[in-house]
C-alpha positions in Angstrom: -1.8 114.5 -66.6 -0.8 118.4 -67.5 -4.0 120.0 -65.4 -4.9 120.2 -62.1 -7.6 122.0 -59.5 -6.0 123.3 -56.5 -8.5 123.4 -53.7 -8.2 127.2 -52.0 -10.0 127.3 -48.4 -7.7 130.0 -46.6 -6.6 133.6 -47.9 -6.2 132.1 -51.4 -10.1 132.5 -51.7 -9.3 135.7 -52.5 -8.3 135.7 -56.4 -6.5 138.8 -55.6 -4.5 137.1 -53.1 -4.1 133.9 -54.9 -2.6 136.1 -57.7 0.5 136.7 -55.5 1.5 132.8 -55.8 1.0 132.8 -59.5 2.4 136.5 -60.8 4.2 137.3 -57.3 3.8 140.2 -54.9 2.6 140.9 -51.7 -1.0 140.8 -50.5 -2.8 143.5 -48.7 -2.5 143.1 -45.1 0.2 140.7 -45.4 4.1 140.7 -44.5 5.6 138.7 -47.0 6.5 139.2 -50.8 5.9 135.9 -52.8 8.3 135.2 -56.2 5.3 133.7 -58.1 5.2 130.9 -60.4 7.7 130.0 -63.3 4.7 129.8 -65.6 2.6 133.3 -64.5 -0.3 132.5 -66.8 -3.4 133.3 -65.0 -5.5 130.1 -63.9 -7.3 128.7 -66.9 -10.6 129.1 -64.8 -11.9 129.0 -60.9 -15.2 127.7 -59.4 -16.6 127.4 -56.4 -16.4 123.6 -54.6 -17.6 122.0 -51.5 -15.0 119.6 -49.9 -15.8 117.0 -47.2 -13.7 117.7 -44.0 -13.6 120.7 -42.4 -11.4 123.9 -41.7 -9.8 125.4 -38.4 -7.8 128.4 -37.2 -4.5 127.4 -35.9 -0.8 128.2 -35.7 0.7 131.5 -35.8 1.5 133.1 -39.0 4.4 135.1 -39.9 2.7 136.6 -43.0 -0.7 137.8 -41.3 -0.3 137.3 -37.5 -2.9 135.2 -35.5 -3.9 131.6 -36.5 -4.2 130.7 -40.4 -6.9 128.1 -42.1 -6.1 124.5 -42.0 -7.5 121.6 -43.7 -8.7 118.7 -41.7 -10.2 115.9 -43.7 -10.8 113.4 -41.1 -13.3 115.8 -39.6 -17.1 116.1 -40.1 -18.7 118.6 -42.3 -18.0 120.6 -45.6 -15.5 123.5 -46.3 -16.4 126.2 -48.8 -13.4 126.0 -51.2 -12.4 127.9 -54.3 -10.5 125.6 -57.0 -8.2 127.3 -59.6 -7.2 125.2 -62.7 -3.3 125.0 -62.9 -0.7 123.3 -64.6 0.7 120.9 -62.3 4.1 122.9 -62.8 2.1 125.9 -61.5 1.0 123.8 -58.6 4.3 122.7 -57.8 5.5 126.4 -57.7 2.5 127.3 -55.7 3.3 124.4 -53.0 6.7 125.6 -53.0 5.5 128.7 -51.8 3.2 127.6 -49.2 5.8 125.3 -47.9 8.7 127.8 -47.9 11.0 125.6 -50.1 12.6 126.9 -53.5 10.8 127.6 -56.3 12.8 124.7 -58.9 11.4 121.3 -57.9 9.1 119.1 -60.1 5.9 117.5 -58.3 5.2 113.9 -58.9 1.3 113.6 -58.7 1.7 110.0 -59.4 3.6 109.3 -55.9 -0.1 110.2 -54.2 -0.6 106.8 -52.4 -3.4 105.3 -54.3 -5.5 104.0 -51.4 -5.2 107.2 -49.2 -4.8 110.1 -52.4 -2.2 111.5 -50.1 1.4 112.8 -50.7 3.7 113.6 -48.0 6.0 116.2 -48.2 7.4 116.2 -44.9 6.3 117.8 -41.5 4.6 120.7 -41.1 1.1 122.5 -41.6 0.7 122.6 -45.4 3.0 119.4 -46.0 0.6 116.8 -47.0 -1.1 117.3 -50.3 -4.5 115.5 -50.1 -6.8 114.5 -53.6 -10.1 115.7 -52.4 -12.2 114.7 -55.6 -12.5 115.5 -59.4 -14.0 117.9 -61.4 -14.6 117.1 -64.9 -12.2 114.2 -64.4 -9.5 116.6 -63.0 -8.2 115.9 -59.8 -8.9 118.5 -57.0 -6.0 118.4 -54.6 -5.4 120.8 -51.3 -2.8 120.9 -48.8 -3.6 119.9 -45.1 -1.8 119.6 -42.1 -0.1 116.2 -40.7 -0.3 117.1 -36.8 -2.9 117.2 -34.0 -4.8 120.7 -34.0 -3.6 123.6 -32.2 -6.5 126.6 -32.7 -5.7 129.9 -32.4 -7.8 133.1 -33.3 -6.7 134.6 -36.9 -6.3 138.3 -37.5 -8.7 141.0 -39.0 -6.3 141.2 -42.1 -6.6 137.4 -42.8 -10.6 137.3 -41.7 -11.3 140.2 -44.4 -9.1 138.7 -47.4 -11.2 135.0 -46.8 -14.4 136.9 -46.6 -13.7 138.9 -49.6 -12.7 135.5 -51.6 -16.3 134.1 -50.3 -18.0 137.0 -51.6 -16.4 137.2 -54.8 -16.5 133.4 -55.4 -19.7 132.4 -54.0 -21.7 135.8 -54.2 -22.3 135.4 -50.0 -23.9 138.5 -48.8 -21.8 139.4 -45.5 -24.1 137.9 -42.9 -23.3 134.5 -44.3 -19.9 135.0 -44.6 -20.0 136.0 -40.9 -21.8 132.9 -40.1 -19.5 130.5 -41.6 -16.3 132.0 -40.3 -17.3 132.3 -37.1 -18.3 128.8 -36.8 -14.7 127.4 -37.9 -12.9 126.1 -34.6 -10.4 128.9 -33.3 -12.6 132.0 -34.4 -14.3 132.2 -31.3 -14.3 133.7 -28.6 -12.5 136.2 -30.4 -14.6 136.6 -33.5 -18.4 136.4 -33.6 -20.5 136.2 -36.6 -21.5 140.0 -36.2 -18.0 140.9 -35.8 -17.1 139.0 -39.1 -20.0 140.1 -40.8 -18.5 143.6 -40.3 -15.4 142.8 -41.5 -16.8 141.2 -44.6 -18.8 144.1 -45.6 -15.6 145.9 -46.3 -13.8 143.3 -47.8 -13.2 143.5 -51.4 
């Protein structure tokens, strides 16, 4: 296997933001510059995908301020994701940047637990790689947390980036984006559907 779908559900819903992981750079509204992948080839394609489970906002991001999207595979519901078709080497480098480890190691997906479809990479928010299905016979994988929920409201810049990605990948109008994001745990009471709808209108 040399290809894998990486499922984004937070700020990487925006292809412009995800490009910083692949080609390097600093996302608009973010406070970190990314080194990029060793192979900076653009993803072969991307597609909207729906994944069982749920997303919540939690923690305290050093890049965006406020809570960040975190995947809970045990929760009821469905998350609106965006799958990017990468090489396994690119996935390894994306995961390294997500986990703030050096972009130099290989990633052996064969180590995923055959029953649970999980590969634990260590303690932390994005340290568990989870297989969430397949598309055209190619695995869909994403990152999940390995700890209890710690909800916290996200920043405007973070929500704006997510909104841009949802509009771009799914063609959702601002009102639908606002309802979806406001329904995620951690968004309220700070963020209402109407407030996020306003952010989505100017997201690009």
